[in-house]
MIMARDREN-604498 format. One record per residue (C-alpha): residue number from 1; chain; z, y, x. Coordinates in steps of 0.2 Angstrom, whole numbers, always signed. Layout:
REM residues N
<vexkol nr="NUM" kette="A" z="Z" y="Y" x="X"/>
...
***
This chain:
REM residues 144
<vexkol nr="1" kette="A" z="+39" y="-224" x="-110"/>
<vexkol nr="2" kette="A" z="+31" y="-219" x="-128"/>
<vexkol nr="3" kette="A" z="+42" y="-224" x="-144"/>
<vexkol nr="4" kette="A" z="+28" y="-227" x="-157"/>
<vexkol nr="5" kette="A" z="+39" y="-229" x="-172"/>
<vexkol nr="6" kette="A" z="+36" y="-247" x="-185"/>
<vexkol nr="7" kette="A" z="+39" y="-250" x="-201"/>
<vexkol nr="8" kette="A" z="+49" y="-264" x="-198"/>
<vexkol nr="9" kette="A" z="+50" y="-280" x="-183"/>
<vexkol nr="10" kette="A" z="+35" y="-289" x="-192"/>
<vexkol nr="11" kette="A" z="+22" y="-276" x="-187"/>
<vexkol nr="12" kette="A" z="+30" y="-272" x="-171"/>
<vexkol nr="13" kette="A" z="+31" y="-290" x="-165"/>
<vexkol nr="14" kette="A" z="+14" y="-293" x="-172"/>
<vexkol nr="15" kette="A" z="+8" y="-278" x="-160"/>
<vexkol nr="16" kette="A" z="+19" y="-285" x="-147"/>
<vexkol nr="17" kette="A" z="+12" y="-303" x="-147"/>
<vexkol nr="18" kette="A" z="-8" y="-296" x="-150"/>
<vexkol nr="19" kette="A" z="-5" y="-286" x="-134"/>
<vexkol nr="20" kette="A" z="-7" y="-268" x="-141"/>
<vexkol nr="21" kette="A" z="+11" y="-263" x="-137"/>
<vexkol nr="22" kette="A" z="+20" y="-268" x="-120"/>
<vexkol nr="23" kette="A" z="+38" y="-269" x="-123"/>
<vexkol nr="24" kette="A" z="+49" y="-268" x="-140"/>
<vexkol nr="25" kette="A" z="+68" y="-266" x="-143"/>
<vexkol nr="26" kette="A" z="+70" y="-281" x="-154"/>
<vexkol nr="27" kette="A" z="+85" y="-289" x="-163"/>
<vexkol nr="28" kette="A" z="+87" y="-308" x="-157"/>
<vexkol nr="29" kette="A" z="+87" y="-313" x="-174"/>
<vexkol nr="30" kette="A" z="+69" y="-308" x="-177"/>
<vexkol nr="31" kette="A" z="+64" y="-314" x="-160"/>
<vexkol nr="32" kette="A" z="+69" y="-327" x="-154"/>
<vexkol nr="33" kette="A" z="+58" y="-343" x="-160"/>
<vexkol nr="34" kette="A" z="+48" y="-333" x="-151"/>
<vexkol nr="35" kette="A" z="+55" y="-333" x="-136"/>
<vexkol nr="36" kette="A" z="+59" y="-352" x="-138"/>
<vexkol nr="37" kette="A" z="+42" y="-356" x="-140"/>
<vexkol nr="38" kette="A" z="+36" y="-346" x="-126"/>
<vexkol nr="39" kette="A" z="+28" y="-332" x="-132"/>
<vexkol nr="40" kette="A" z="+38" y="-318" x="-127"/>
<vexkol nr="41" kette="A" z="+50" y="-314" x="-114"/>
<vexkol nr="42" kette="A" z="+66" y="-309" x="-116"/>
<vexkol nr="43" kette="A" z="+70" y="-293" x="-102"/>
<vexkol nr="44" kette="A" z="+88" y="-291" x="-107"/>
<vexkol nr="45" kette="A" z="+101" y="-287" x="-123"/>
<vexkol nr="46" kette="A" z="+106" y="-272" x="-128"/>
<vexkol nr="47" kette="A" z="+124" y="-277" x="-132"/>
<vexkol nr="48" kette="A" z="+138" y="-276" x="-122"/>
<vexkol nr="49" kette="A" z="+138" y="-296" x="-119"/>
<vexkol nr="50" kette="A" z="+126" y="-307" x="-116"/>
<vexkol nr="51" kette="A" z="+118" y="-316" x="-130"/>
<vexkol nr="52" kette="A" z="+125" y="-333" x="-132"/>
<vexkol nr="53" kette="A" z="+107" y="-340" x="-135"/>
<vexkol nr="54" kette="A" z="+100" y="-331" x="-120"/>
<vexkol nr="55" kette="A" z="+114" y="-334" x="-108"/>
<vexkol nr="56" kette="A" z="+103" y="-333" x="-92"/>
<vexkol nr="57" kette="A" z="+96" y="-315" x="-101"/>
<vexkol nr="58" kette="A" z="+106" y="-299" x="-93"/>
<vexkol nr="59" kette="A" z="+115" y="-286" x="-102"/>
<vexkol nr="60" kette="A" z="+105" y="-267" x="-100"/>
<vexkol nr="61" kette="A" z="+122" y="-261" x="-96"/>
<vexkol nr="62" kette="A" z="+122" y="-273" x="-82"/>
<vexkol nr="63" kette="A" z="+107" y="-260" x="-73"/>
<vexkol nr="64" kette="A" z="+114" y="-246" x="-83"/>
<vexkol nr="65" kette="A" z="+134" y="-241" x="-82"/>
<vexkol nr="66" kette="A" z="+141" y="-241" x="-99"/>
<vexkol nr="67" kette="A" z="+124" y="-246" x="-111"/>
<vexkol nr="68" kette="A" z="+129" y="-253" x="-126"/>
<vexkol nr="69" kette="A" z="+117" y="-253" x="-141"/>
<vexkol nr="70" kette="A" z="+121" y="-265" x="-157"/>
<vexkol nr="71" kette="A" z="+114" y="-269" x="-173"/>
<vexkol nr="72" kette="A" z="+125" y="-272" x="-187"/>
<vexkol nr="73" kette="A" z="+122" y="-277" x="-207"/>
<vexkol nr="74" kette="A" z="+133" y="-275" x="-220"/>
<vexkol nr="75" kette="A" z="+137" y="-274" x="-240"/>
<vexkol nr="76" kette="A" z="+138" y="-257" x="-246"/>
<vexkol nr="77" kette="A" z="+140" y="-254" x="-264"/>
<vexkol nr="78" kette="A" z="+138" y="-235" x="-273"/>
<vexkol nr="79" kette="A" z="+151" y="-222" x="-270"/>
<vexkol nr="80" kette="A" z="+159" y="-223" x="-284"/>
<vexkol nr="81" kette="A" z="+158" y="-241" x="-289"/>
<vexkol nr="82" kette="A" z="+175" y="-248" x="-296"/>
<vexkol nr="83" kette="A" z="+190" y="-254" x="-285"/>
<vexkol nr="84" kette="A" z="+188" y="-271" x="-296"/>
<vexkol nr="85" kette="A" z="+171" y="-273" x="-291"/>
<vexkol nr="86" kette="A" z="+175" y="-270" x="-275"/>
<vexkol nr="87" kette="A" z="+185" y="-282" x="-273"/>
<vexkol nr="88" kette="A" z="+177" y="-296" x="-281"/>
<vexkol nr="89" kette="A" z="+160" y="-294" x="-269"/>
<vexkol nr="90" kette="A" z="+173" y="-292" x="-253"/>
<vexkol nr="91" kette="A" z="+183" y="-308" x="-257"/>
<vexkol nr="92" kette="A" z="+166" y="-319" x="-264"/>
<vexkol nr="93" kette="A" z="+153" y="-311" x="-248"/>
<vexkol nr="94" kette="A" z="+170" y="-315" x="-235"/>
<vexkol nr="95" kette="A" z="+173" y="-331" x="-244"/>
<vexkol nr="96" kette="A" z="+155" y="-336" x="-242"/>
<vexkol nr="97" kette="A" z="+154" y="-332" x="-221"/>
<vexkol nr="98" kette="A" z="+168" y="-342" x="-216"/>
<vexkol nr="99" kette="A" z="+156" y="-358" x="-221"/>
<vexkol nr="100" kette="A" z="+152" y="-369" x="-205"/>
<vexkol nr="101" kette="A" z="+134" y="-370" x="-208"/>
<vexkol nr="102" kette="A" z="+132" y="-354" x="-212"/>
<vexkol nr="103" kette="A" z="+142" y="-347" x="-195"/>
<vexkol nr="104" kette="A" z="+131" y="-362" x="-185"/>
<vexkol nr="105" kette="A" z="+114" y="-356" x="-194"/>
<vexkol nr="106" kette="A" z="+118" y="-336" x="-190"/>
<vexkol nr="107" kette="A" z="+122" y="-344" x="-170"/>
<vexkol nr="108" kette="A" z="+108" y="-352" x="-169"/>
<vexkol nr="109" kette="A" z="+96" y="-337" x="-173"/>
<vexkol nr="110" kette="A" z="+106" y="-328" x="-161"/>
<vexkol nr="111" kette="A" z="+118" y="-319" x="-173"/>
<vexkol nr="112" kette="A" z="+134" y="-318" x="-180"/>
<vexkol nr="113" kette="A" z="+144" y="-315" x="-195"/>
<vexkol nr="114" kette="A" z="+160" y="-306" x="-197"/>
<vexkol nr="115" kette="A" z="+171" y="-305" x="-210"/>
<vexkol nr="116" kette="A" z="+179" y="-290" x="-212"/>
<vexkol nr="117" kette="A" z="+188" y="-278" x="-224"/>
<vexkol nr="118" kette="A" z="+180" y="-262" x="-234"/>
<vexkol nr="119" kette="A" z="+191" y="-251" x="-223"/>
<vexkol nr="120" kette="A" z="+186" y="-260" x="-207"/>
<vexkol nr="121" kette="A" z="+167" y="-259" x="-211"/>
<vexkol nr="122" kette="A" z="+169" y="-239" x="-216"/>
<vexkol nr="123" kette="A" z="+176" y="-238" x="-200"/>
<vexkol nr="124" kette="A" z="+164" y="-246" x="-192"/>
<vexkol nr="125" kette="A" z="+152" y="-236" x="-198"/>
<vexkol nr="126" kette="A" z="+162" y="-220" x="-195"/>
<vexkol nr="127" kette="A" z="+163" y="-225" x="-178"/>
<vexkol nr="128" kette="A" z="+143" y="-228" x="-176"/>
<vexkol nr="129" kette="A" z="+139" y="-213" x="-184"/>
<vexkol nr="130" kette="A" z="+151" y="-203" x="-172"/>
<vexkol nr="131" kette="A" z="+143" y="-213" x="-157"/>
<vexkol nr="132" kette="A" z="+125" y="-210" x="-160"/>
<vexkol nr="133" kette="A" z="+128" y="-191" x="-166"/>
<vexkol nr="134" kette="A" z="+135" y="-188" x="-149"/>
<vexkol nr="135" kette="A" z="+119" y="-197" x="-141"/>
<vexkol nr="136" kette="A" z="+107" y="-186" x="-151"/>
<vexkol nr="137" kette="A" z="+114" y="-169" x="-147"/>
<vexkol nr="138" kette="A" z="+115" y="-175" x="-130"/>
<vexkol nr="139" kette="A" z="+97" y="-178" x="-129"/>
<vexkol nr="140" kette="A" z="+92" y="-164" x="-140"/>
<vexkol nr="141" kette="A" z="+84" y="-176" x="-153"/>
<vexkol nr="142" kette="A" z="+75" y="-167" x="-167"/>
<vexkol nr="143" kette="A" z="+68" y="-176" x="-182"/>
<vexkol nr="144" kette="A" z="+48" y="-175" x="-185"/>
***
């Protein structure tokens, strides 16, 4: 495969739908409607478990032992943001994330919401940074 960098899912999905590229690693949330409409055929999901909205689609790990590549999104603030502001943001955001309607909407789109603490999120960032640094070093990847 030849890696072709895109500036976001929109242009990549446009080219995939238009036949300019043959495959694309897309977040389920970006492509689920095209899959439901029969415009895209999913081959596999990259998470450690099958996607709830695509239960018949295997994980890459079912073919390549140990493979797992997930994406996550989170809210961050500048390093020196006062603790009171971080705590308020944390409480307000996590308060919204427990809303059943919001959880259901994200699930329909193939995603999930997880409320966590700033410390847990920092730990996730550190763990993923270490994981991908090892991959980059092993593969000899260099920035162009």
